[in-house]
N, C-alpha and C positions, 0 to 999 in steps of 0.2 A: 247113802251107800247100801242100805238094806234093800231098797227097791231094785237095785241093779239096773236102773234106767240109764240107757246109754244116750248121750247127747253129743253130736258133732257140731262144733261152733267155732267162730272166729274169736280170737282174744286180742285185746288192746291194753294199753297202760300196764304193761308187764313191769313188775318191780321185784325187789328182794322179798317183799312182804305179801304180794298178791297180784291180782289182775282183774280185768273186767271181761266178761264173757257175753258176747252178743247172742241172744236167743229170744224167740218169741214166746217161749214158755219157761221163764226162770223159776228156780226153786224158791220157796219161802225163806225168809231170814232164819238164821241159826241151823239151816240144813247142813249136815256134814257131807262132804263130797270127796271123791277120789278123782284127781285131775291129772290128765296126761296132755302135754303140749309137744307137738312135733314141729321142727323148723330146721331146714338145711341138713337133713339127714340125721339129726340128733333128736333125742327124746328126753323129756323132763317129766318127772312124776312127783306128785305131792298129795298130801291130804290137806283139806282145808274146810272152811266154813263160809257159807253165804252171809255177808255182812250187810248187804242192801240189795234191793232189786227194784226194777221198774217193769210193770206188766208190758208185754209185747216189745220189750227193748233189750233187757239183759240183766245181769247180776254181777255185783262185786264180790270177789272171793278173796279171803285172807288165808294165806298159807299157814297151816298149823304144824306140819311135819314134812320135812324134805330129806330124802336120803342123801348122803354125802356125794355120790356120783352125780345126782341130779342138781345138787347145790352148785357143783363146779360147772355144769353145763349152763345153768341159769346165769352165773357170774360171767361166763364167757360171752353169752348172748348180750348181756347188758353192757359189758366192756366194748363190744364191737359197735354198739349203738352210739357210745360216747365218741368214738373215733370217726364216725361218718360225717 
């Protein structure tokens, strides 16, 4: 978060607890990040930490703090996946 390095990437395996971010230049483990995810016109924001990474592949991020409006958006996204 201190470096203010901006990264645009695709996310997968989204859950209540975190996600995986595809990137060829992942951050090292324990790096604190500010994360924003956009989907379907809605936006989600959270603070998190890199819990694992694979060089030239991506990184797993665990959410550490989610604002209540973002929590509701995340829960709505996940609920819509269960009904598909």
